[in-house]
C-alpha positions in Angstrom: 0.0 0.0 0.1 3.0 2.2 0.5 3.3 2.5 -3.4 -0.5 3.5 -3.7 0.2 6.2 -1.0 3.0 7.7 -3.0 1.0 7.7 -6.2 -2.1 9.3 -4.6 0.3 11.9 -3.0 1.8 12.5 -6.3 -1.4 13.0 -7.9 -2.5 15.6 -5.3 1.0 17.3 -5.5 0.9 17.7 -9.2 -2.6 19.1 -9.4 -3.7 16.1 -11.4 -1.2 16.9 -14.3 1.6 14.6 -13.6 0.4 11.9 -16.0 1.2 14.0 -19.0 4.0 12.4 -21.1 4.1 15.1 -23.9 7.4 16.9 -24.2 7.2 20.6 -25.1 8.5 19.6 -28.6 5.9 17.0 -29.1 2.9 18.4 -27.1 -0.3 18.2 -29.1 -1.3 21.3 -30.9 -5.0 20.8 -30.2 -7.1 19.3 -27.7 -7.6 15.6 -28.1 -11.4 15.3 -27.4 -14.3 15.9 -29.6 -15.9 18.7 -27.4 -16.3 22.2 -28.8 -13.2 24.3 -29.4 -12.0 26.7 -26.7 -14.3 29.6 -28.2 -17.4 27.6 -27.5 -16.6 26.9 -23.8 -19.3 29.1 -22.6 -22.0 26.9 -23.9 -20.6 24.0 -21.7 -22.3 23.1 -18.4 -20.2 23.0 -15.4 -20.0 19.2 -15.4 -18.5 19.4 -19.0 -16.1 22.2 -18.0 -15.0 20.1 -15.2 -14.5 17.1 -17.3 -12.7 18.9 -20.0 -10.4 20.6 -17.2 -9.7 17.1 -15.9 -8.8 15.8 -19.2 -6.6 18.9 -20.3 -4.7 18.7 -16.9 -4.1 14.9 -17.5 -6.3 14.0 -14.5 -8.2 11.3 -16.5 -4.7 9.5 -17.2 -3.8 9.8 -13.5 -7.1 8.1 -12.5 -6.3 5.3 -14.7 -2.7 5.0 -13.1 -4.2 5.2 -9.8 -6.6 2.5 -10.3 -4.0 0.2 -11.8 -1.7 0.8 -9.0 -4.3 0.0 -6.3 -5.0 -3.2 -8.0 -1.5 -4.2 -8.2 -1.0 -3.4 -4.5 -4.1 -5.3 -3.6 -3.0 -8.2 -5.7 0.3 -8.3 -4.0 -0.7 -7.6 -0.5 -3.6 -9.7 -0.4 -2.0 -12.6 -2.7 -4.9 -12.5 -5.1 -4.9 -15.1 -7.8 -4.9 -14.2 -11.4 -8.5 -14.7 -11.8 -9.5 -12.3 -9.0 -6.8 -9.6 -10.2 -8.6 -9.8 -13.7 -12.0 -9.4 -12.1 -10.8 -6.2 -10.3 -9.2 -4.9 -13.4 -12.5 -5.3 -15.2 -14.7 -4.0 -12.5 -12.5 -1.0 -11.3 -13.2 1.4 -14.2 -11.3 4.6 -14.2 -14.1 6.5 -15.6 -16.1 5.9 -12.4 -13.2 7.6 -10.5 -13.2 10.3 -13.0 -17.1 10.8 -12.5 -16.4 11.3 -8.9 -13.7 13.9 -9.5 -15.3 16.0 -12.0 -17.9 17.6 -9.5 -14.9 18.7 -7.4 -14.1 21.3 -10.2 -17.5 22.7 -10.2 -17.6 23.0 -6.4 -14.2 24.6 -6.0 -14.0 26.7 -9.2 -16.3 29.1 -10.9 -17.1 29.0 -14.5 -14.8 31.8 -15.5 -11.9 30.2 -13.7 -12.6 26.8 -15.3 -13.0 28.4 -18.7 -9.7 30.5 -18.3 -7.7 27.6 -17.1 -8.9 25.3 -20.0 -7.9 28.0 -22.5 -4.4 28.2 -20.7 -3.9 24.4 -21.0 -5.0 24.2 -24.5 -2.5 27.1 -25.5 0.9 26.5 -26.5 2.3 27.8 -23.2 -0.2 25.7 -21.3 0.8 22.6 -23.2 4.5 23.2 -22.4 3.7 23.7 -18.9 1.7 20.6 -18.8 4.5 18.7 -20.6 7.1 19.9 -17.9 4.9 18.8 -14.9 5.8 15.1 -14.8 9.4 15.9 -14.5 8.9 18.6 -12.0 6.6 16.3 -9.9 8.9 13.4 -9.9 11.9 15.7 -9.0 9.7 17.2 -6.3 8.8 13.8 -4.9 12.5 12.8 -4.8 13.4 16.0 -3.1 10.6 15.4 -0.5 11.7 11.9 0.1 15.4 13.0 0.7 14.2 15.8 2.8 12.0 13.6 4.9 14.8 11.0 5.4 17.1 13.8 6.5 14.7 15.1 9.0 13.9 11.5 10.2 17.6 10.8 10.7 18.2 14.1 12.5 15.3 13.4 15.0 16.3 9.7 15.4 19.9 11.0 16.3 18.7 13.6 18.6 16.5 11.2 20.6 19.2 8.8 20.6 21.6 11.3 22.0 19.1 12.5 24.7 18.7 8.8 25.7 15.0 8.3 24.3 15.9 4.9 22.5 
């Protein structure tokens, strides 16, 4: 389950965008969905805007990764046989997770903010920013882990020196 916690932490840390694998050089020039173009965003309802924002920030791909990671962790920790693992893979649909995440956007962001954010992520600068986030997130996690080990080592040493074994 440790891996799941790290993945979920990474998901939160990166603002749902750490699943993008595009590099600035090969970032897509247009949004990959069939929804209206950015100029028609005002016609979308809040749920559609939330889904669009989740897609544009890479959150839908993160949901897929989280579901797979949880199933892998369950398989290992519970010693699930291949038949049960396959059943989990079939029944744990990332779309169900995405459907639960979409309302978060509408509840925490107003329409103008969602529209402006979508326009940013669909711009050339937004695509470059999104493409850089996986690297930034991975490096941030590594820095956080190193920092955490240092703090833990310092505290352990201080407690040991103080006789609090």
